[in-house]
N, C-alpha and C positions, 0 to 999 in steps of 0.2 A: 332268655329274652335279651335283646340289646337295650338301648334306651327306650323305656316305655313312655309313650306320649300320654298326656292327660288332656281331657277336654270336657265340654258339656254338650248335651243333646237337648235343645230347647224345642219342645213340641209347639208352643209352651203350654203349661197348664195353669189356668187362672180360674178363680172361683167365679162362676156365673153370677151376674148381678153387680159385680164391682165395676168401678170406672175403667173402661178398656184403654182409654188414653194413658192413664197413669200406669196401668199394667204393662203396656208396651214400653213406656219409659223405663220401668224397672228392668225389663229384659235388656234394653240397651245399656243401662247402667251396670248390670251384672257382667255383660260382655266386656265393658271397659275395665271393670274390677279384675276380671280374669286376665285380661291383657297385661295389667300392671303386675299381677302375681307370676307371670311367666307361664300361664297355662297355654297349651299348644293350639287347641282347636275349639271352635264353636260351630255346631250344626243346628240349623234352623228349619223348623217344619212348615208344612203347607196343609192347611185345613180350611174348610168353608162352612162348617155347620156345627151344631151341638153346643156352641156358646162357651167353650172352655179353651180350646186351642185356637187362638184368635189371629194368628198370622196367616193371611191369605196368599202372600207372595214372599217366600224366603229371599228372593233376589232383591226386592225393594228393601227389606230389612237389612240384608247384607250390605247394600250400598250405603245405608245410613250408618251401620256399625263400622264399616271400613274407614269412614271419615273421622271416627272417634277413637280409633285404635292404631297401634303401630306395627305389631308383629303377629298377633294371633291370626291363625288361618280360619277362614269362614266358609262353611259348606252348607248346601241345601240338604236338610235332613228330615224329610227328603222331598224333592220335587216329585209330585204325583204325575209321572210322565204319561200315564194313560189318559190323563185329562186334556193333554195339550198337543198341539202340532209339534212333532219332533224337530222340525226345522227351527221353530222359534225357541224351543228349549235350548238347542245347541247355540243359536245366535245370541241369546241373552247371556248365556254362561261365558261365551267368548268375550262379550262386552265387559262383564264383571271381572274377568281375568285381567283385562287391560286396566280397568279402573283401580283394581286393588294391587297392581304390579305383581301378580302371581300368587295372591293369597286366597284365591277362590278354589273351592272343591265342589264337585257335583255328586250328590247322592240321589238315587232314583228308587222309586217303589211304585206299586200299583195304586196307592191311596188306601189309607187304613179305615176310613169312615164310610160305611155304605150310604149314610145320609148325604155325603158329598156327591158320590157318583150317581146316586138316584136323580139328582137335580139336572144331570145332563144325559139322562136316559141310559146309564150303564149300570150293570150289576157286577158283583165281585168277580164272577167268572170272566166277564168281558175285560175288566181292568187288568187281570193277570195275563190274559192272552195278549192284550194290547201292549203291556209292558215289554214283553219279549220282542214284539215287532218294532216298537218305537225305540227301544234301546239299541237294537241293531242299526236302525236308521241314524240315530244320533252318533254312534261310533263311526259309521261310514262318513258322515258329514264332517266330523272332527278330524278324520284322516285325510280330508281333502277330496273326497269322492263327489261326483255329481249323481244325485239320486232321483230316479223316477219310480214312484211306487204308490199304489192305491191301498190305503188301510181302511179299517172299518169306519174311521171318523174323518180322515183327511186324504187329500189327493196331492201328491208332490210331483211336479213336472220339472225335470232338469233342475232340481233344487241344489243349491250350493251355498257355502258361506263366503261372504265378502271379506271377512277378516280371518286371519289365522290366530290361534290362541297365543296369548302373551307367553305362557309357559311352554317351553319346548321339551318334548314334542306336544304335550298336552297337560292340562291340570289333572289332579287326582279325580278319579271317578270310582264310585262304590255303589253296590246294589244292596238294598235292605233285605234282611231275612229275619223271620221270627222262629218258627219251629219246622216248617216244611223245607224241602230241598230246593224250592223254586229259585230263591235268591242265590244260593251257592252254585246252582247249575249255570245261571247266567253269568255270574262272576268268573267261573272257570272258562266258559265259552269265550268271553270277550277279554279275558286277561285283566280284569279290573278288581278293585277291592271289594270287601264284604263288610256290611254294617249289620252286625248281629244285634238287632234291637231287642229281641226277646232273650238275650243272653242270661239275664238274671231276673226277668220279670215273670217267669213261670218255671215250674220244675221241668216241664217238657222242653223249654228253651235251653235250660242249663244242661239237661241230659243230651241234647242234640248237638252241643258245641263241637265235640271231637268229630262227630259224623259230618257236620257242616263242612269242615275243612277237607275231609276225605272226598266229599262230593266235588268241591272246588278243584282239587288235584286231579280227580278222574276226568272231569269235563275239560280241564285245560289240556290234559294229555290227548284226549279224544280229538280236540280241535287244533292240535298242534301249537298250542300256546306255550310260552316259557314256563318253567317251574314257578308256581304261585309263590309270592313273597308274603310271609306272615306279617311283615311290617304294614301291609295294606289291610289287615284284618282289625276291625274296631269292634269292641264289645261295649254294649250300653248297660249300665247297672244303676242301682239305687243306693244312695248314701245320705246321711246327715250326721255330722260330727261336731262334738263339743268337747270341752275340757274333761267332763265327767259323763258317765252314762246317764246319771240323774238329770243333768242339764240338757243333754240331748233329748231325753224323753219329754222334758217340759217344753223344749223348743217346738217339737213336732205337734204338740197339742194345738198349735195355731192353725194348722191347715191339713193335717194328714187325713182327717175324716172326709173332707170334701173331695180329696183326690181319690180315695177309695170308693166313695159313692159314685163318682163319675164313671168309673169302670164297672161298678156293680149294677148301676141303674140307668145310665145314659148312653155311653158309647157301646155300640153293637160290635164289639171287638173281642170275641171269646178267647183269643190267644193271650189276652192281657187280663184274664179273670183273676181277681184278688179276693182273699177271704178276710173275715174279721168283722165283728159286730160293734164293739166299742173301741176306743182308742188303744187300750191296753192290748186287746186282741190283734189290732192292726200292727202295733209295734212288734208283738210276738211273732206274727206271721212273717214280717220282713226278716227278723233276726233268726228265728228258729227254723224256718223253711230254707234258710241259706240263700235267699234271693237278694239280700242286701245287707247293709250295716247301718244301724242307728246306734251310735255309741261314741267311742273314743278313736283317736288315730290308730291305736293298736287293733281295734276291730276292723277299721278300714283296710289296714295293711293285710290283715288275715284274709279279708274277702278278696282283695286283688290277687293274692297268692293262690287262693282256692281256685279262682278263675283261670289263672295261668296253668295250674296243675291239671284242671279238667280239660282245657283246650289244647294243651301242648305248646302254648306260646302264642302271643298276639302282639299287635303293634301299638294299639291305643286303647285306653280305658276312658270311656265317655260316661259321665254321670248325668242321669236324666234330671232335667229341671222340673221340680215338682211343687215348689212353694209350700212344703210341709211346715217350714218355719217362716218367721217374719223376715223382711229384707236384711236387717242387721245380723240376725243369727245365721241367715243363709250365707252372707258374705264372710262371717267369722268361720263358718264351716269350711269354706273354700280356703281361707287363710291357713287353717290347721292342716288341711290336705296338702297345700303347697309347702308348708314348713316341715311337716312330719310324716307325710306319706310318699309324695313324689320322689324325694331324695333316695328312698330305699329301692326304687326301681329305675333309677337313672344313673348314668356314669359307668355302667358295667362294661362298656367296651374297653375301658382302661384296665386291663389285667383282670377283668371279671369282678372288679370291686365297685360298688355303688358309691355315690356321693356320701350317703350316710355312713357306710362302712369305712370309707376313707377317713372321715373326721373322727369317728369313734376309735379307729385303730391308732390315729395320731394321739388321741387323748390317752389311750391305754399305754402306748410306748412312753409318753411323757410321765405318766404315773409310776411306771415301773422303775424309772430312773430318777424319780424326784429326790429321794434322800441323797443319792450320790451327787446329783447336780446342785442340790441346796448346800451340801457341804463344800463343794468346790466354789460356790458363790461366796460363802463366808471366808474361805481361804483367800480368795481374790481380794475381798475387802480388807482383810488383815494385812495382806501383802502391800496393798497400796497405802494403807495407813502407816505402816512401818516405813515404807519408802519415803513418804512425805516427812515423817519424823526425822529420818536420816538426813534428808535435804536441809531441813531447818537446823539440825545440829551442826552440819558441815559449814553452814554460813556463819554460825556463831563462833 
């Protein structure tokens, strides 16, 4: 891998029954914190039901976050493109691209919650078929085409964009994938990135990683697209880090159970099935099944490396926002990741040496020469002392 980017994927998950206004403010404050730490990306989800993932419009959230931040890139993670008129999806993203001066990214998916699509008369099969159709229209509009097409839900008549993207030729676009080849197929066909949301959220997702990229490459070749760039492949995983394992375990007692119960009892999303009865079993499930890391920076580094080995290399590690810990511990986890994990996977384009390896090597070189250089320092002090004594004597 070259410089591995790091980011967050905020569905977001909040405990039902809590103050939603304050929860949304916590999300904005977290993005601000990540911006200060030098984290590369934040992806924001779209959901409309079930009471936990409470951002209905990632575009509105991104507009607010963009005004609070300086450099972090902001993506829709994901826009449920099947729910919307594809013309307005493209148009809103172009507007955001201009407002953020090129910090906007578009992630698309079919929509993960059946309780969302049911309210507009669509079932999960409909949404997956519509995603393929709507993404094709979005890509054509962003390329400057005039589109006339009737879909299951919308009629476009000589539709076109009045603004070109701020980013030339276009902002980053990625398709979501969990375990099936649907997302990789579309990514390869359109020459866009892949958001492997299920990368470490299930054993099936982890096992499918290498296969996902094979599908992207095969479809790209079939449709005459350039060789896919692994820099555009983003994996979403689970982590909470503290100074010690014991502290990390205590931290996640705050909210890990509500997160597990959401997927076990509320969200009809079997691809994200999680096991565990009590908190200890939940922590063990995350760590022992290899789907995440609750522990120390060493554990986090090992998990990122494991994903790199399984996948063959990717461009960005996105950590799922889960609120397992309270806001202070969550921010501290990110500080430890920025300080002690990110440098091990960045800087490698400079002779294949990461930032962490570079400073460690400098320390080792200095240590090997310490005695020799210390002796020379003492010799220099003796020399200058004698020189001054000689000057004084000559004046006398």
